[in-house]
N, C-alpha and C positions, 0 to 999 in steps of 0.2 A: 524277567527283565525287560524294560521298555527303554527305546532309545530316545532322547527329548534333546532338542537342540538349544544349544544357549549361547547368546550372540553377545560379545562383549559391548557394543554400542547400544543394546536393547535386552539387559541381563534377565530382565522381567519376564520376556517373552519365551514359552516352552515348546510351541510347536503350532504348525501352519494350520490346523483348527482354530487353535485360540486367536490367532490374528484375525480370522475370517468372523468368527464370534464378537470378539471386542469391538470391530470397526463397524459391522454391520448390524451390531444391535442398536444403532445411533439413530439408523432410519427405522426403527420400529416405533410403538407408540412413546410419544415422549410424557413426560410429567407435566404436572401443572405448571411448574416454573418456568418450563419453555413457553406456554402459550401465553404466561404473564408477561414474559421478555417481548414475546412477538405483538402483544397487544399494545404496550408500551412503544415499542418502535413504531408502530402504524399510526398510534396516536400522535406522535411527534411528527410524523411525516406530513400526518392531517394537520395540523397548526401551521406548519412550513408552506404546505397547498394553499390554505384558506389566505395566508398572510398575501402568498403570490397571487392570488386573485384580487386581493384587494388593490394591491400594487399596479396591477393592470386596470384597474377601474379609474383609479385616483392618478396614474401617471409616477413614473420612475422617479420624480423628485420626492415623493414621499420617504425615500430611502436615504434623504439627506445629500446625495451628490449634486456639487455644483462646482463651477469653477472656483479654483485651480485643479480642485481634487475633481478629476471626472470618472478614476476607479477609486472603487471602495471596499467593501466587505464582501461583494461579490467575487470580483477577481481574485482581492485576497484568499477567500476559500477555492477557489480555482485552482489556485496554483498550488493549496495545500492539498487538496485531494489528488493531484496528477502526483505530487512527491510520495503521498501514500503509497499509491500503487506502484512504484519501484520497488519497494523490497520484495514483491512477488516475483518479478522478473530475475532478480538478482537471486533469491533463494532457488528459485525452479532451475533457472536456466545457466547462468555463470558458475554457479555452485555444483551443478550436474556436469559441465564440463570439465572443472577441478576436481570431481569425485568428491565433495565435499562430505563427510560420512553423515555428519548431525542434520543434514536438510532431508533425509529420506522421510522422515516423520512430518515435519514440518510446512514442506512445501505444497503441499495441496491445498491446506487452508492459506498459505501466501498467494497463491495463484488466485483462488476465490477472491480473496481480498483485493488483488490487482483489478479483476474483471469488474469487480463491484465500484471501488473507488474511482475507475476512469467513467463508468456510468455516469458517477458522479457529479465529477469534474466538468464533464460534456453538458451538464445543465446550465452550468454559470455562465458561460459566454454566450446563450441564448437568452437566458433571464436577464444578462447586462444588457442587452440591445434595446430593452423598453418596449419593443413590439415584436416579442418573440415569434408571432406566427408569420414573422419574413424572414427566418433563420435562412431557409434554402437561398437566399441572396449571396449569402457566404459560400456555396456551394460552386467551384467551376465546371459548370456543364452549359450546353449552347441554349439558349433560351430566347423567349420570346422580345426580351428587352433588347437584345442584340447585344450586351455588353457585356463585358468578364468582372469579375470581382476585382478589386485591387489588391494585388498580390503583394504591395507593400506593407500592406495592414497586418497588425498582431492578429485579429481576428482571423483573418484567412490563414493564417500560419498555424494558430492554435487548432484549426477545423482539420488540417493536414495532420498535424501532430496526435490530436485525439483519434480519430477514425485509423490511422496506420497502426498505433498501440492498441486501441482495443479490439481490431481487427488478428493481428498477430499475438496476443494475450489471450484472446478468446479459445484463438484456435489451438495454441499451446496447450490450454487448460483441458481443451475437451480432447485433444488425441491423446494426450497423457494417462487420460482417465478410462479409456477405453476398456483394459483388461478386468479394471476394479467393476464396472458396469456390467460386465459378463459375470461375477463373482457375484453382485447383486439379484442381476436376472434368476441366477439359478437356486439362490437363497430366497427369493419373494415367494412370498404365501398370499399377497392380495393381489388377486386379477390385474387390476390398473398398473400397480408398480410393475409386475411382470412384463406386460405389454410395453409400458414405457421404456424398462432397462431394456427389452428385446430390440427395439427400436435404435435407442443410444447404441447398445453395444456392437452394431454394423455386423452381425454373424460370429461375432469372435468365438473363436473354440481351442485358441491357444497352439494351435500347431506350431511345427517348427517354421513352416514359410511365412505365418502371420507374425511371428516374435521376430525373425530375422527384418521383415519389412518395419515392424512396428518400431523396433531400436533405431534401426537407419533413418527414420523417418524424424524420431523424438531428436535424435543426434542433430539433424539437419535443421529442425526446426530451434532447437538451442542456440544452435549457432547464426540463426537468423533472429532470435529474440535478443541476442546479447547486445548488440549494437544499438537497440532501442533505448538501453537504460542511459547509455551515453547522449543519444541524439535527441530524444523527446524532450528531457527536461531542460537541454540546450537551447533547443526551438524556443521553448517556453521561456527562458531566461532572455532570446533576443528579444522578446515583446519590451523589456527594459532596455538591455544594455545597446539597441539601436537608437534609441532614444536621448535627447541630449539634456535631459533633467539633471540638476545636479545627485549626486549619488548612484545614479544609472550607468551614466556612459562610461563604462569600464571592460576589460576584457577576463576579469576575473569572475564574471558571472555564469558562465557555462560550468567548469568544475565546481564551484561554489555551490550553485543550484544542484549538481548531480550529488554530491556527498551531502548536501541537507535533505535530499529527495530520499536517499539510502536511510539516513539518521531517523527521518522521521517515519518510514515506512516499516523500519525492523522494529522500531518503539510499538507501532500499533500491531505487529505481530504479536509481539508479547503482551499487548494488551488484550487481544481476541484468545490467546492461547492457555493463558490463566484459567479463565472462566471453563474453557471448554477442557481445560483439564480435569478441573475440579468437577463439574456436572456431570460429563460422562464418564468419569473413572479411568481417564486415560493416561495416570502416571507412568504407566510402563513405555508407554509410547512416547511421552513428552516428559524426558526425565531432567534431571538437574544438569547433567551435562549439555543437553539441547540448549536450555536456557543461559548456560555458562557461557557458550559461544555465540549465541545471538548479545550477550552483554559484552563480550569482548568487539565485536563489529560494531555495537553503538559505540563504546568508549573509542573506537579509531575513527568513527566517523564526526564523534563531536569535537575530537582534537582538530579534525581538518576543518569542521566550520569555526571552531574556535580560533583559530589560526586566521581563517578568513576575515572574521570580525575585526583582527587586528590588524591586519594588512589595510583593510578599507580605510580605519581611522588613520594608520600610519601614512599612507599614499595621500589621504586628502589634507593633511598637517604638510608632507614633503611637498606636495604640488605649490603650495601657497596661494592656490587658486580662493580668493575670496567667496565665491558661491558654493565651491566645494568644501571649504572649511565651515561655512556657516550651515550649511547642510547637516554637515555632520555633529557640530556643535549644537544645533538645535535638535539632532537625534538623542543626543546622550543627558541635555540639561534644560530644554525646551518645553512646550507644552506637552509633547507626548514622550516625557522622559521617564513615564509610570510604564509604557510599554517596550522601550529598548530596553531597560532593566529587567522587565519581564523575561525578553527574548535570553538576555546574556545569563541570567540567573538560570533559566531552564535549561538551557541548548549548552552551555560553556562550564558552568561551575557545579551545578548539581549531578553530572554523568563522572564527575571525577572522583566519585563514591565508587565507581565501577573499578578503580584500581585495587579495592578490597576484596580478597576472595569471598569473604564472607559476604559480601553485598551479592556479589555476581550470584552467588547459589542460594541466595533467599529468596522464594519466589515472591512474598508479599513485598517487599523491597524493591524487587524488578517491575512489579506491577503499579505500585505508586510512583516510580520512577518513569515508568512509561507514560503515564498519564501527564506528568509536568512537560516531558519533551514533546508529546503533542499538543499541548497548550503552548510552549514556548516556540513551536515551530509554525503554529498559525499566526503568533503575535512579530516572528521573523516577517513573514511576508505582510504582514498588515504596516510594519515599520519601514520595510522596501517600498511599499505603495503610496501609503498615505501621507506617512511624514515626508518623505521626498516630493510629493507633488503639494504640499502644504506651504512648501518655503522652495520656490522657483526662484529664479533668477532677480525679478523684480521685486523690490518689499512692497511696492504697494498693489501686488497680486497675491501675496500672502494670505490665507485663509484658513482656518481649522475645519477639519470634518469630525463630524458625529454621528456615528452609527446610530439611525432610528431601531425603534422597536420592531417594525414592519423587516426592515432589512436584517436582522439579528433572527427573528422567528423563522424567514426565509433559510438562515445560515442552518441554525437548528434543525428545521426539518429534513435538511439534507443529512445529518447525521442519522435520523429515523428511517430515512429512504435504503442507508448505506447498510445498517443494522438491518433492517427489515429483510433486505436480500441475503445478506449472509448468514440470518436464521433459515431462511428458507433453504438455503442451499445445505445447511446441516441435516436438516430433515428429509432433503429429496437425494442426494448426492453423497457418495463416501468422502468423509471429511479427513481419511489418512488414507494414502497410499499402499493397499493391500499387497499389490504386487511388488513393490519395491522391496518393502519390507520381509516379505518371502525368499526374494532374492539374497538379502543379507544371510538369512536364515539356512538358505541353499546353498552358501559358500563352503562349508564344510562336508557337505554331501559330493562337492566335485572332487575334493581335495582335501582329505583328512591330515591335521597340522595338530602339532602336540599343544598341551594348555600353555604353554608359554610362547605363543605365537605372537603375530604383529596384531596392534591395534585393530579395530573393526573385523578380525574374523571372528567366526563362532566356532565353538567347540563343542564335542558331544562328550554328553555324559550319561552315566549309567543309572538308573534308580530303580528302586521295588515296586512294583505295582499297588 
């Protein structure tokens, strides 16, 4: 008779060896499909890079920016990618502090998504400068010009927000991966991989003292990273709320942006995990219950975002301020009505399908819905930025902005940049936490319980060899 471990959160996993084998096999030789996806991502990034070089030669006016719309698709995409990054911190840090069971399989991919999304977001304020080689002017340090950046400028706020978020997220991502890097080191057969994982694992041997220090450091980092979910996107929202443009100057922006960031971030996690689950055979690790939990979080944040949409229109009407009323009337029925209704349809109406359990537990339905949400959240930022700027206080200043091919190719290139890094991550680093999954399976070894115990506990069953 052999002892087999069964976990109620991961019923398909039977042993520690199975966890190592299933997770670390992703680091082995990938199939042809992986190289096709990687080549596609690199090609899309190359197209965006070419468009960016053309813009450098011919000027930023090639993107269609003009008065009064000084912020276009670049700042729209910047806010979009910052929002995408919030789900990783939420799933890895906040849900860790609350001991949410469903995070254990998915948080590593979510953390990687956060790092790469913030890396992508940080490019757009620099691209938007028009003279990106002077981006260091935004960094507050003693310099030969004997002047400091304007701390009242939203661009400087974004520098602080992005650098802080990237530093803490990357540190949290790396520290949590150290035990898994040691497992990859011990299983590696390729010399360069073994050397790489040996360096990254920092001499990890799994001693009691190392585990004690690791768990304490991880807890402190989780507590440090948690306020970032609220603070970083609040700072980004102040880019708008501190302005006097109709539709911007409101105190609702900080919670509104945070909820929208988590909403779009969780949707992107679903978008990434569905292909991962299928391609790498991780059905036992990304179960239907995991996707249902994320669907419930998506529904909750969709309701918050939908409520914010309704409150914005109500307050505009209640204020009886002509400029404010005109701005929101223009959003709904003006030249950009199509962008507004794409936003409302994708973010507030379609997610209501998640009230049905059959939709929440349907992987194809969640995948399609997550793509629509990502589209809707990009258009939300477009509506807030472009539509508001195009309909300012003075009618003689009103002018429409139409994104050009160059600008949209640069935006498209950012998606190639993001997916290129994510695919490289899948090839080089453990995409699922080996250590935390083993911790779930080790629960019954510490204290045996009968089969009818609490959810989340594993039980031992006997089987014939």
